[in-house]
mmCIF file of the C-alpha atoms, coordinates in Angstrom:
data_MODEL
# 
_entry.id   MODEL 
# 
loop_
_atom_site.group_PDB 
_atom_site.id 
_atom_site.type_symbol 
_atom_site.label_atom_id 
_atom_site.label_alt_id 
_atom_site.label_comp_id 
_atom_site.label_asym_id 
_atom_site.label_entity_id 
_atom_site.label_seq_id 
_atom_site.pdbx_PDB_ins_code 
_atom_site.Cartn_x 
_atom_site.Cartn_y 
_atom_site.Cartn_z 
_atom_site.occupancy 
_atom_site.B_iso_or_equiv 
_atom_site.pdbx_formal_charge 
_atom_site.auth_seq_id 
_atom_site.auth_comp_id 
_atom_site.auth_asym_id 
_atom_site.auth_atom_id 
_atom_site.pdbx_PDB_model_num 
ATOM 1   C CA . UNK A 1 1   ? 143.906 125.504 117.266 1.00 0.00 ? 1   UNK A CA 1 
ATOM 2   C CA . UNK A 1 2   ? 142.247 123.252 114.692 1.00 0.00 ? 2   UNK A CA 1 
ATOM 3   C CA . UNK A 1 3   ? 139.892 124.952 112.257 1.00 0.00 ? 3   UNK A CA 1 
ATOM 4   C CA . UNK A 1 4   ? 136.523 123.298 111.953 1.00 0.00 ? 4   UNK A CA 1 
ATOM 5   C CA . UNK A 1 5   ? 135.429 122.434 108.435 1.00 0.00 ? 5   UNK A CA 1 
ATOM 6   C CA . UNK A 1 6   ? 131.940 121.676 107.231 1.00 0.00 ? 6   UNK A CA 1 
ATOM 7   C CA . UNK A 1 7   ? 130.936 119.502 104.325 1.00 0.00 ? 7   UNK A CA 1 
ATOM 8   C CA . UNK A 1 8   ? 129.985 121.471 101.207 1.00 0.00 ? 8   UNK A CA 1 
ATOM 9   C CA . UNK A 1 9   ? 126.277 121.829 100.615 1.00 0.00 ? 9   UNK A CA 1 
ATOM 10  C CA . UNK A 1 10  ? 124.982 119.349 98.015  1.00 0.00 ? 10  UNK A CA 1 
ATOM 11  C CA . UNK A 1 11  ? 124.015 120.913 94.705  1.00 0.00 ? 11  UNK A CA 1 
ATOM 12  C CA . UNK A 1 12  ? 122.122 117.924 93.358  1.00 0.00 ? 12  UNK A CA 1 
ATOM 13  C CA . UNK A 1 13  ? 119.942 115.006 94.348  1.00 0.00 ? 13  UNK A CA 1 
ATOM 14  C CA . UNK A 1 14  ? 121.126 111.501 93.461  1.00 0.00 ? 14  UNK A CA 1 
ATOM 15  C CA . UNK A 1 15  ? 118.497 108.748 93.543  1.00 0.00 ? 15  UNK A CA 1 
ATOM 16  C CA . UNK A 1 16  ? 118.859 104.989 93.187  1.00 0.00 ? 16  UNK A CA 1 
ATOM 17  C CA . UNK A 1 17  ? 115.885 103.055 91.784  1.00 0.00 ? 17  UNK A CA 1 
ATOM 18  C CA . UNK A 1 18  ? 115.418 99.387  92.639  1.00 0.00 ? 18  UNK A CA 1 
ATOM 19  C CA . UNK A 1 19  ? 112.941 97.585  90.373  1.00 0.00 ? 19  UNK A CA 1 
ATOM 20  C CA . UNK A 1 20  ? 110.737 94.850  91.831  1.00 0.00 ? 20  UNK A CA 1 
ATOM 21  C CA . UNK A 1 21  ? 109.529 93.630  88.460  1.00 0.00 ? 21  UNK A CA 1 
ATOM 22  C CA . UNK A 1 22  ? 109.095 94.770  84.858  1.00 0.00 ? 22  UNK A CA 1 
ATOM 23  C CA . UNK A 1 23  ? 108.063 98.303  83.954  1.00 0.00 ? 23  UNK A CA 1 
ATOM 24  C CA . UNK A 1 24  ? 106.736 100.040 80.887  1.00 0.00 ? 24  UNK A CA 1 
ATOM 25  C CA . UNK A 1 25  ? 106.908 103.741 80.043  1.00 0.00 ? 25  UNK A CA 1 
ATOM 26  C CA . UNK A 1 26  ? 105.226 104.093 76.670  1.00 0.00 ? 26  UNK A CA 1 
ATOM 27  C CA . UNK A 1 27  ? 106.386 106.474 73.978  1.00 0.00 ? 27  UNK A CA 1 
ATOM 28  C CA . UNK A 1 28  ? 102.835 107.309 72.939  1.00 0.00 ? 28  UNK A CA 1 
ATOM 29  C CA . UNK A 1 29  ? 103.651 106.102 69.419  1.00 0.00 ? 29  UNK A CA 1 
ATOM 30  C CA . UNK A 1 30  ? 101.685 102.884 69.008  1.00 0.00 ? 30  UNK A CA 1 
ATOM 31  C CA . UNK A 1 31  ? 101.370 100.438 66.178  1.00 0.00 ? 31  UNK A CA 1 
ATOM 32  C CA . UNK A 1 32  ? 98.274  98.316  65.603  1.00 0.00 ? 32  UNK A CA 1 
ATOM 33  C CA . UNK A 1 33  ? 97.968  96.045  68.631  1.00 0.00 ? 33  UNK A CA 1 
ATOM 34  C CA . UNK A 1 34  ? 101.410 97.003  69.965  1.00 0.00 ? 34  UNK A CA 1 
ATOM 35  C CA . UNK A 1 35  ? 102.455 99.477  72.685  1.00 0.00 ? 35  UNK A CA 1 
ATOM 36  C CA . UNK A 1 36  ? 105.980 100.711 72.035  1.00 0.00 ? 36  UNK A CA 1 
ATOM 37  C CA . UNK A 1 37  ? 108.724 101.659 74.477  1.00 0.00 ? 37  UNK A CA 1 
ATOM 38  C CA . UNK A 1 38  ? 112.026 103.463 73.967  1.00 0.00 ? 38  UNK A CA 1 
ATOM 39  C CA . UNK A 1 39  ? 115.021 101.128 74.249  1.00 0.00 ? 39  UNK A CA 1 
ATOM 40  C CA . UNK A 1 40  ? 117.428 104.060 74.132  1.00 0.00 ? 40  UNK A CA 1 
ATOM 41  C CA . UNK A 1 41  ? 115.692 105.896 76.975  1.00 0.00 ? 41  UNK A CA 1 
ATOM 42  C CA . UNK A 1 42  ? 113.421 103.542 78.949  1.00 0.00 ? 42  UNK A CA 1 
ATOM 43  C CA . UNK A 1 43  ? 112.767 106.010 81.793  1.00 0.00 ? 43  UNK A CA 1 
ATOM 44  C CA . UNK A 1 44  ? 112.981 109.654 80.624  1.00 0.00 ? 44  UNK A CA 1 
ATOM 45  C CA . UNK A 1 45  ? 113.452 112.727 82.773  1.00 0.00 ? 45  UNK A CA 1 
ATOM 46  C CA . UNK A 1 46  ? 109.936 114.047 82.118  1.00 0.00 ? 46  UNK A CA 1 
ATOM 47  C CA . UNK A 1 47  ? 108.418 110.900 83.631  1.00 0.00 ? 47  UNK A CA 1 
ATOM 48  C CA . UNK A 1 48  ? 110.679 111.102 86.682  1.00 0.00 ? 48  UNK A CA 1 
ATOM 49  C CA . UNK A 1 49  ? 109.862 114.758 87.252  1.00 0.00 ? 49  UNK A CA 1 
ATOM 50  C CA . UNK A 1 50  ? 106.131 114.127 86.943  1.00 0.00 ? 50  UNK A CA 1 
ATOM 51  C CA . UNK A 1 51  ? 106.278 111.236 89.400  1.00 0.00 ? 51  UNK A CA 1 
ATOM 52  C CA . UNK A 1 52  ? 108.180 113.327 91.928  1.00 0.00 ? 52  UNK A CA 1 
ATOM 53  C CA . UNK A 1 53  ? 105.821 116.290 91.579  1.00 0.00 ? 53  UNK A CA 1 
ATOM 54  C CA . UNK A 1 54  ? 102.822 114.014 92.207  1.00 0.00 ? 54  UNK A CA 1 
ATOM 55  C CA . UNK A 1 55  ? 104.596 112.535 95.229  1.00 0.00 ? 55  UNK A CA 1 
ATOM 56  C CA . UNK A 1 56  ? 105.370 116.012 96.598  1.00 0.00 ? 56  UNK A CA 1 
ATOM 57  C CA . UNK A 1 57  ? 101.698 116.986 96.276  1.00 0.00 ? 57  UNK A CA 1 
ATOM 58  C CA . UNK A 1 58  ? 100.680 113.940 98.311  1.00 0.00 ? 58  UNK A CA 1 
ATOM 59  C CA . UNK A 1 59  ? 103.281 114.604 101.003 1.00 0.00 ? 59  UNK A CA 1 
ATOM 60  C CA . UNK A 1 60  ? 102.720 118.377 101.096 1.00 0.00 ? 60  UNK A CA 1 
ATOM 61  C CA . UNK A 1 61  ? 98.990  118.835 100.447 1.00 0.00 ? 61  UNK A CA 1 
ATOM 62  C CA . UNK A 1 62  ? 99.182  122.499 101.498 1.00 0.00 ? 62  UNK A CA 1 
ATOM 63  C CA . UNK A 1 63  ? 102.515 123.228 99.835  1.00 0.00 ? 63  UNK A CA 1 
ATOM 64  C CA . UNK A 1 64  ? 101.309 124.368 96.426  1.00 0.00 ? 64  UNK A CA 1 
ATOM 65  C CA . UNK A 1 65  ? 103.468 127.500 96.271  1.00 0.00 ? 65  UNK A CA 1 
ATOM 66  C CA . UNK A 1 66  ? 106.583 125.706 97.516  1.00 0.00 ? 66  UNK A CA 1 
ATOM 67  C CA . UNK A 1 67  ? 106.021 122.831 95.091  1.00 0.00 ? 67  UNK A CA 1 
ATOM 68  C CA . UNK A 1 68  ? 105.732 125.301 92.201  1.00 0.00 ? 68  UNK A CA 1 
ATOM 69  C CA . UNK A 1 69  ? 108.975 126.951 93.331  1.00 0.00 ? 69  UNK A CA 1 
ATOM 70  C CA . UNK A 1 70  ? 110.751 123.582 93.254  1.00 0.00 ? 70  UNK A CA 1 
ATOM 71  C CA . UNK A 1 71  ? 109.191 121.953 90.195  1.00 0.00 ? 71  UNK A CA 1 
ATOM 72  C CA . UNK A 1 72  ? 108.247 125.026 88.193  1.00 0.00 ? 72  UNK A CA 1 
ATOM 73  C CA . UNK A 1 73  ? 104.943 126.434 87.006  1.00 0.00 ? 73  UNK A CA 1 
ATOM 74  C CA . UNK A 1 74  ? 103.556 128.460 84.117  1.00 0.00 ? 74  UNK A CA 1 
ATOM 75  C CA . UNK A 1 75  ? 106.028 131.231 83.250  1.00 0.00 ? 75  UNK A CA 1 
ATOM 76  C CA . UNK A 1 76  ? 108.242 130.038 86.103  1.00 0.00 ? 76  UNK A CA 1 
ATOM 77  C CA . UNK A 1 77  ? 110.697 127.311 85.102  1.00 0.00 ? 77  UNK A CA 1 
ATOM 78  C CA . UNK A 1 78  ? 112.115 125.006 87.721  1.00 0.00 ? 78  UNK A CA 1 
ATOM 79  C CA . UNK A 1 79  ? 115.603 125.879 89.014  1.00 0.00 ? 79  UNK A CA 1 
ATOM 80  C CA . UNK A 1 80  ? 116.388 122.146 88.871  1.00 0.00 ? 80  UNK A CA 1 
ATOM 81  C CA . UNK A 1 81  ? 117.306 119.872 85.966  1.00 0.00 ? 81  UNK A CA 1 
ATOM 82  C CA . UNK A 1 82  ? 116.217 116.208 85.866  1.00 0.00 ? 82  UNK A CA 1 
ATOM 83  C CA . UNK A 1 83  ? 118.357 113.619 84.106  1.00 0.00 ? 83  UNK A CA 1 
ATOM 84  C CA . UNK A 1 84  ? 117.046 110.506 82.409  1.00 0.00 ? 84  UNK A CA 1 
ATOM 85  C CA . UNK A 1 85  ? 117.447 107.284 84.372  1.00 0.00 ? 85  UNK A CA 1 
ATOM 86  C CA . UNK A 1 86  ? 120.874 105.728 83.812  1.00 0.00 ? 86  UNK A CA 1 
ATOM 87  C CA . UNK A 1 87  ? 121.034 101.933 83.814  1.00 0.00 ? 87  UNK A CA 1 
ATOM 88  C CA . UNK A 1 88  ? 124.125 99.760  84.345  1.00 0.00 ? 88  UNK A CA 1 
ATOM 89  C CA . UNK A 1 89  ? 125.774 98.451  81.178  1.00 0.00 ? 89  UNK A CA 1 
ATOM 90  C CA . UNK A 1 90  ? 123.509 95.749  79.718  1.00 0.00 ? 90  UNK A CA 1 
ATOM 91  C CA . UNK A 1 91  ? 121.325 96.297  82.757  1.00 0.00 ? 91  UNK A CA 1 
ATOM 92  C CA . UNK A 1 92  ? 117.976 96.634  80.971  1.00 0.00 ? 92  UNK A CA 1 
ATOM 93  C CA . UNK A 1 93  ? 116.260 94.262  78.554  1.00 0.00 ? 93  UNK A CA 1 
ATOM 94  C CA . UNK A 1 94  ? 113.022 94.453  76.583  1.00 0.00 ? 94  UNK A CA 1 
ATOM 95  C CA . UNK A 1 95  ? 110.483 91.640  76.454  1.00 0.00 ? 95  UNK A CA 1 
ATOM 96  C CA . UNK A 1 96  ? 107.032 91.482  74.863  1.00 0.00 ? 96  UNK A CA 1 
ATOM 97  C CA . UNK A 1 97  ? 103.942 90.621  76.896  1.00 0.00 ? 97  UNK A CA 1 
ATOM 98  C CA . UNK A 1 98  ? 100.740 89.478  75.210  1.00 0.00 ? 98  UNK A CA 1 
ATOM 99  C CA . UNK A 1 99  ? 97.235  89.983  76.569  1.00 0.00 ? 99  UNK A CA 1 
ATOM 100 C CA . UNK A 1 100 ? 93.884  88.809  75.286  1.00 0.00 ? 100 UNK A CA 1 
ATOM 101 C CA . UNK A 1 101 ? 90.329  89.954  75.914  1.00 0.00 ? 101 UNK A CA 1 
ATOM 102 C CA . UNK A 1 102 ? 87.969  87.312  77.341  1.00 0.00 ? 102 UNK A CA 1 
ATOM 103 C CA . UNK A 1 103 ? 84.345  87.110  76.246  1.00 0.00 ? 103 UNK A CA 1 
ATOM 104 C CA . UNK A 1 104 ? 82.297  87.592  79.428  1.00 0.00 ? 104 UNK A CA 1 
ATOM 105 C CA . UNK A 1 105 ? 79.511  85.226  78.285  1.00 0.00 ? 105 UNK A CA 1 
ATOM 106 C CA . UNK A 1 106 ? 81.467  82.452  76.583  1.00 0.00 ? 106 UNK A CA 1 
ATOM 107 C CA . UNK A 1 107 ? 84.615  82.584  78.704  1.00 0.00 ? 107 UNK A CA 1 
ATOM 108 C CA . UNK A 1 108 ? 86.874  82.312  75.660  1.00 0.00 ? 108 UNK A CA 1 
ATOM 109 C CA . UNK A 1 109 ? 89.261  84.720  73.968  1.00 0.00 ? 109 UNK A CA 1 
ATOM 110 C CA . UNK A 1 110 ? 87.577  87.291  71.770  1.00 0.00 ? 110 UNK A CA 1 
ATOM 111 C CA . UNK A 1 111 ? 88.556  87.273  68.120  1.00 0.00 ? 111 UNK A CA 1 
ATOM 112 C CA . UNK A 1 112 ? 90.929  90.072  67.035  1.00 0.00 ? 112 UNK A CA 1 
ATOM 113 C CA . UNK A 1 113 ? 91.542  91.149  70.644  1.00 0.00 ? 113 UNK A CA 1 
ATOM 114 C CA . UNK A 1 114 ? 95.203  90.233  71.057  1.00 0.00 ? 114 UNK A CA 1 
ATOM 115 C CA . UNK A 1 115 ? 97.291  93.067  72.488  1.00 0.00 ? 115 UNK A CA 1 
ATOM 116 C CA . UNK A 1 116 ? 101.090 92.940  72.636  1.00 0.00 ? 116 UNK A CA 1 
ATOM 117 C CA . UNK A 1 117 ? 102.979 95.383  74.854  1.00 0.00 ? 117 UNK A CA 1 
ATOM 118 C CA . UNK A 1 118 ? 106.727 95.651  75.292  1.00 0.00 ? 118 UNK A CA 1 
ATOM 119 C CA . UNK A 1 119 ? 108.100 95.968  78.809  1.00 0.00 ? 119 UNK A CA 1 
ATOM 120 C CA . UNK A 1 120 ? 111.537 96.537  80.282  1.00 0.00 ? 120 UNK A CA 1 
ATOM 121 C CA . UNK A 1 121 ? 113.318 94.480  82.913  1.00 0.00 ? 121 UNK A CA 1 
ATOM 122 C CA . UNK A 1 122 ? 116.103 95.904  85.067  1.00 0.00 ? 122 UNK A CA 1 
ATOM 123 C CA . UNK A 1 123 ? 117.522 95.572  88.559  1.00 0.00 ? 123 UNK A CA 1 
ATOM 124 C CA . UNK A 1 124 ? 118.607 99.135  89.286  1.00 0.00 ? 124 UNK A CA 1 
ATOM 125 C CA . UNK A 1 125 ? 119.038 102.583 87.778  1.00 0.00 ? 125 UNK A CA 1 
ATOM 126 C CA . UNK A 1 126 ? 120.072 106.028 88.969  1.00 0.00 ? 126 UNK A CA 1 
ATOM 127 C CA . UNK A 1 127 ? 119.069 109.572 88.120  1.00 0.00 ? 127 UNK A CA 1 
ATOM 128 C CA . UNK A 1 128 ? 120.036 113.043 89.288  1.00 0.00 ? 128 UNK A CA 1 
ATOM 129 C CA . UNK A 1 129 ? 118.285 116.343 89.881  1.00 0.00 ? 129 UNK A CA 1 
ATOM 130 C CA . UNK A 1 130 ? 120.856 119.131 89.555  1.00 0.00 ? 130 UNK A CA 1 
ATOM 131 C CA . UNK A 1 131 ? 120.557 122.788 90.484  1.00 0.00 ? 131 UNK A CA 1 
ATOM 132 C CA . UNK A 1 132 ? 120.419 124.804 87.271  1.00 0.00 ? 132 UNK A CA 1 
ATOM 133 C CA . UNK A 1 133 ? 119.669 128.320 88.556  1.00 0.00 ? 133 UNK A CA 1 
ATOM 134 C CA . UNK A 1 134 ? 120.949 130.485 91.437  1.00 0.00 ? 134 UNK A CA 1 
ATOM 135 C CA . UNK A 1 135 ? 119.400 129.784 94.840  1.00 0.00 ? 135 UNK A CA 1 
ATOM 136 C CA . UNK A 1 136 ? 120.377 130.932 98.300  1.00 0.00 ? 136 UNK A CA 1 
ATOM 137 C CA . UNK A 1 137 ? 121.826 128.287 100.656 1.00 0.00 ? 137 UNK A CA 1 
ATOM 138 C CA . UNK A 1 138 ? 118.554 128.219 102.601 1.00 0.00 ? 138 UNK A CA 1 
ATOM 139 C CA . UNK A 1 139 ? 116.501 127.829 99.412  1.00 0.00 ? 139 UNK A CA 1 
ATOM 140 C CA . UNK A 1 140 ? 118.815 125.086 98.168  1.00 0.00 ? 140 UNK A CA 1 
ATOM 141 C CA . UNK A 1 141 ? 118.484 123.210 101.446 1.00 0.00 ? 141 UNK A CA 1 
ATOM 142 C CA . UNK A 1 142 ? 114.706 123.611 101.430 1.00 0.00 ? 142 UNK A CA 1 
ATOM 143 C CA . UNK A 1 143 ? 114.342 122.463 97.832  1.00 0.00 ? 143 UNK A CA 1 
ATOM 144 C CA . UNK A 1 144 ? 116.614 119.452 98.325  1.00 0.00 ? 144 UNK A CA 1 
ATOM 145 C CA . UNK A 1 145 ? 114.558 118.459 101.356 1.00 0.00 ? 145 UNK A CA 1 
ATOM 146 C CA . UNK A 1 146 ? 111.383 118.483 99.254  1.00 0.00 ? 146 UNK A CA 1 
ATOM 147 C CA . UNK A 1 147 ? 113.078 116.681 96.356  1.00 0.00 ? 147 UNK A CA 1 
ATOM 148 C CA . UNK A 1 148 ? 114.575 113.933 98.516  1.00 0.00 ? 148 UNK A CA 1 
ATOM 149 C CA . UNK A 1 149 ? 111.301 113.170 100.285 1.00 0.00 ? 149 UNK A CA 1 
ATOM 150 C CA . UNK A 1 150 ? 109.354 113.351 97.023  1.00 0.00 ? 150 UNK A CA 1 
ATOM 151 C CA . UNK A 1 151 ? 111.734 110.839 95.425  1.00 0.00 ? 151 UNK A CA 1 
ATOM 152 C CA . UNK A 1 152 ? 111.448 108.473 98.384  1.00 0.00 ? 152 UNK A CA 1 
ATOM 153 C CA . UNK A 1 153 ? 107.664 108.705 98.084  1.00 0.00 ? 153 UNK A CA 1 
ATOM 154 C CA . UNK A 1 154 ? 107.657 107.244 94.554  1.00 0.00 ? 154 UNK A CA 1 
ATOM 155 C CA . UNK A 1 155 ? 106.751 103.548 94.735  1.00 0.00 ? 155 UNK A CA 1 
ATOM 156 C CA . UNK A 1 156 ? 105.465 102.851 91.228  1.00 0.00 ? 156 UNK A CA 1 
ATOM 157 C CA . UNK A 1 157 ? 106.007 104.162 87.722  1.00 0.00 ? 157 UNK A CA 1 
ATOM 158 C CA . UNK A 1 158 ? 104.924 103.636 84.153  1.00 0.00 ? 158 UNK A CA 1 
ATOM 159 C CA . UNK A 1 159 ? 101.821 101.888 82.887  1.00 0.00 ? 159 UNK A CA 1 
ATOM 160 C CA . UNK A 1 160 ? 99.803  98.822  83.925  1.00 0.00 ? 160 UNK A CA 1 
ATOM 161 C CA . UNK A 1 161 ? 100.616 99.259  87.609  1.00 0.00 ? 161 UNK A CA 1 
ATOM 162 C CA . UNK A 1 162 ? 97.428  97.398  88.557  1.00 0.00 ? 162 UNK A CA 1 
ATOM 163 C CA . UNK A 1 163 ? 98.764  94.423  86.619  1.00 0.00 ? 163 UNK A CA 1 
ATOM 164 C CA . UNK A 1 164 ? 101.929 94.330  88.713  1.00 0.00 ? 164 UNK A CA 1 
ATOM 165 C CA . UNK A 1 165 ? 104.219 96.426  86.538  1.00 0.00 ? 165 UNK A CA 1 
ATOM 166 C CA . UNK A 1 166 ? 106.374 99.329  87.660  1.00 0.00 ? 166 UNK A CA 1 
ATOM 167 C CA . UNK A 1 167 ? 106.785 98.695  91.394  1.00 0.00 ? 167 UNK A CA 1 
ATOM 168 C CA . UNK A 1 168 ? 109.999 100.276 92.667  1.00 0.00 ? 168 UNK A CA 1 
ATOM 169 C CA . UNK A 1 169 ? 111.894 101.535 95.694  1.00 0.00 ? 169 UNK A CA 1 
ATOM 170 C CA . UNK A 1 170 ? 113.572 104.936 95.285  1.00 0.00 ? 170 UNK A CA 1 
ATOM 171 C CA . UNK A 1 171 ? 116.406 105.721 97.692  1.00 0.00 ? 171 UNK A CA 1 
ATOM 172 C CA . UNK A 1 172 ? 118.043 109.173 97.839  1.00 0.00 ? 172 UNK A CA 1 
ATOM 173 C CA . UNK A 1 173 ? 121.817 108.706 98.007  1.00 0.00 ? 173 UNK A CA 1 
ATOM 174 C CA . UNK A 1 174 ? 122.701 112.415 98.131  1.00 0.00 ? 174 UNK A CA 1 
ATOM 175 C CA . UNK A 1 175 ? 121.429 113.912 100.346 1.00 0.00 ? 175 UNK A CA 1 
ATOM 176 C CA . UNK A 1 176 ? 120.556 110.907 102.470 1.00 0.00 ? 176 UNK A CA 1 
ATOM 177 C CA . UNK A 1 177 ? 117.156 110.589 104.047 1.00 0.00 ? 177 UNK A CA 1 
ATOM 178 C CA . UNK A 1 178 ? 118.395 110.853 107.635 1.00 0.00 ? 178 UNK A CA 1 
ATOM 179 C CA . UNK A 1 179 ? 116.636 112.080 110.769 1.00 0.00 ? 179 UNK A CA 1 
ATOM 180 C CA . UNK A 1 180 ? 117.822 115.656 110.256 1.00 0.00 ? 180 UNK A CA 1 
ATOM 181 C CA . UNK A 1 181 ? 116.366 115.825 106.742 1.00 0.00 ? 181 UNK A CA 1 
ATOM 182 C CA . UNK A 1 182 ? 113.088 114.265 107.877 1.00 0.00 ? 182 UNK A CA 1 
ATOM 183 C CA . UNK A 1 183 ? 112.873 116.804 110.700 1.00 0.00 ? 183 UNK A CA 1 
ATOM 184 C CA . UNK A 1 184 ? 113.343 119.619 108.161 1.00 0.00 ? 184 UNK A CA 1 
ATOM 185 C CA . UNK A 1 185 ? 110.588 118.154 106.014 1.00 0.00 ? 185 UNK A CA 1 
ATOM 186 C CA . UNK A 1 186 ? 108.187 117.922 108.959 1.00 0.00 ? 186 UNK A CA 1 
ATOM 187 C CA . UNK A 1 187 ? 108.937 121.569 109.743 1.00 0.00 ? 187 UNK A CA 1 
ATOM 188 C CA . UNK A 1 188 ? 108.150 122.488 106.123 1.00 0.00 ? 188 UNK A CA 1 
ATOM 189 C CA . UNK A 1 189 ? 104.894 120.553 106.256 1.00 0.00 ? 189 UNK A CA 1 
ATOM 190 C CA . UNK A 1 190 ? 103.888 122.273 109.494 1.00 0.00 ? 190 UNK A CA 1 
ATOM 191 C CA . UNK A 1 191 ? 104.764 125.675 108.036 1.00 0.00 ? 191 UNK A CA 1 
ATOM 192 C CA . UNK A 1 192 ? 102.788 125.183 104.826 1.00 0.00 ? 192 UNK A CA 1 
ATOM 193 C CA . UNK A 1 193 ? 99.837  123.781 106.762 1.00 0.00 ? 193 UNK A CA 1 
ATOM 194 C CA . UNK A 1 194 ? 99.827  126.773 109.116 1.00 0.00 ? 194 UNK A CA 1 
ATOM 195 C CA . UNK A 1 195 ? 100.024 129.182 106.178 1.00 0.00 ? 195 UNK A CA 1 
ATOM 196 C CA . UNK A 1 196 ? 97.096  127.439 104.475 1.00 0.00 ? 196 UNK A CA 1 
ATOM 197 C CA . UNK A 1 197 ? 95.020  127.614 107.665 1.00 0.00 ? 197 UNK A CA 1 
ATOM 198 C CA . UNK A 1 198 ? 95.707  131.345 107.980 1.00 0.00 ? 198 UNK A CA 1 
ATOM 199 C CA . UNK A 1 199 ? 94.433  132.097 104.474 1.00 0.00 ? 199 UNK A CA 1 
ATOM 200 C CA . UNK A 1 200 ? 90.785  133.209 104.292 1.00 0.00 ? 200 UNK A CA 1 
ATOM 201 C CA . UNK A 1 201 ? 88.421  130.651 102.855 1.00 0.00 ? 201 UNK A CA 1 
ATOM 202 C CA . UNK A 1 202 ? 87.250  131.344 99.278  1.00 0.00 ? 202 UNK A CA 1 
ATOM 203 C CA . UNK A 1 203 ? 83.712  132.769 99.068  1.00 0.00 ? 203 UNK A CA 1 
ATOM 204 C CA . UNK A 1 204 ? 80.864  130.370 98.481  1.00 0.00 ? 204 UNK A CA 1 
ATOM 205 C CA . UNK A 1 205 ? 78.654  130.840 95.385  1.00 0.00 ? 205 UNK A CA 1 
ATOM 206 C CA . UNK A 1 206 ? 75.925  132.330 97.619  1.00 0.00 ? 206 UNK A CA 1 
ATOM 207 C CA . UNK A 1 207 ? 78.378  134.809 99.156  1.00 0.00 ? 207 UNK A CA 1 
ATOM 208 C CA . UNK A 1 208 ? 79.637  135.769 95.706  1.00 0.00 ? 208 UNK A CA 1 
ATOM 209 C CA . UNK A 1 209 ? 76.076  136.306 94.458  1.00 0.00 ? 209 UNK A CA 1 
ATOM 210 C CA . UNK A 1 210 ? 75.200  138.378 97.539  1.00 0.00 ? 210 UNK A CA 1 
ATOM 211 C CA . UNK A 1 211 ? 78.287  140.559 97.107  1.00 0.00 ? 211 UNK A CA 1 
ATOM 212 C CA . UNK A 1 212 ? 77.479  141.123 93.428  1.00 0.00 ? 212 UNK A CA 1 
ATOM 213 C CA . UNK A 1 213 ? 73.898  142.094 94.331  1.00 0.00 ? 213 UNK A CA 1 
ATOM 214 C CA . UNK A 1 214 ? 75.127  144.598 96.925  1.00 0.00 ? 214 UNK A CA 1 
ATOM 215 C CA . UNK A 1 215 ? 77.519  146.145 94.425  1.00 0.00 ? 215 UNK A CA 1 
ATOM 216 C CA . UNK A 1 216 ? 74.699  146.426 91.877  1.00 0.00 ? 216 UNK A CA 1 
ATOM 217 C CA . UNK A 1 217 ? 72.478  148.257 94.387  1.00 0.00 ? 217 UNK A CA 1 
ATOM 218 C CA . UNK A 1 218 ? 75.302  150.643 95.198  1.00 0.00 ? 218 UNK A CA 1 
ATOM 219 C CA . UNK A 1 219 ? 75.672  151.440 91.534  1.00 0.00 ? 219 UNK A CA 1 
# 
């Protein structure tokens, strides 16, 4: 009799990023007329986590509690740890891009309105989201389902996205976004939607005022 073995449950999410053009994640430390970027860490973990949280909120509009359980909330840290994006050796370069402001009436460049912003160019990068706190197997599976779909839902990052910067494709490598995982995500979405529908609607201002008036009369 041959014993059946099952693959071990993944304990982290591995995501591959494919860049479709330049991107810029600013450091927030600007010089006069120049927007700076970090050559040592072009795409930090905090940016990746924020992008994935925003994606999860779009995909799970009624999943506020579950999203907080995965990504953390006030006084409730996330049980997952995000890494910075890792680029291949010599796989990212920095180039400056200059912009000018055009005078709407004259149609010429305005004086003293030259803006130079650095941007990064790369083909690919990878990052991981690793379990950093105890979770049950069911919780781990549920969280990884949310994380994988949230990562796949990220299509742009950084600044100046309307000017064509930061467009990407994010592909979960572990776990893979297969039919089984997508089915689990749809079940989660249905569950959170049903739970939201079952909650009583918050009182309107008129209802609140009426209740307060009734309480005052009772007193």
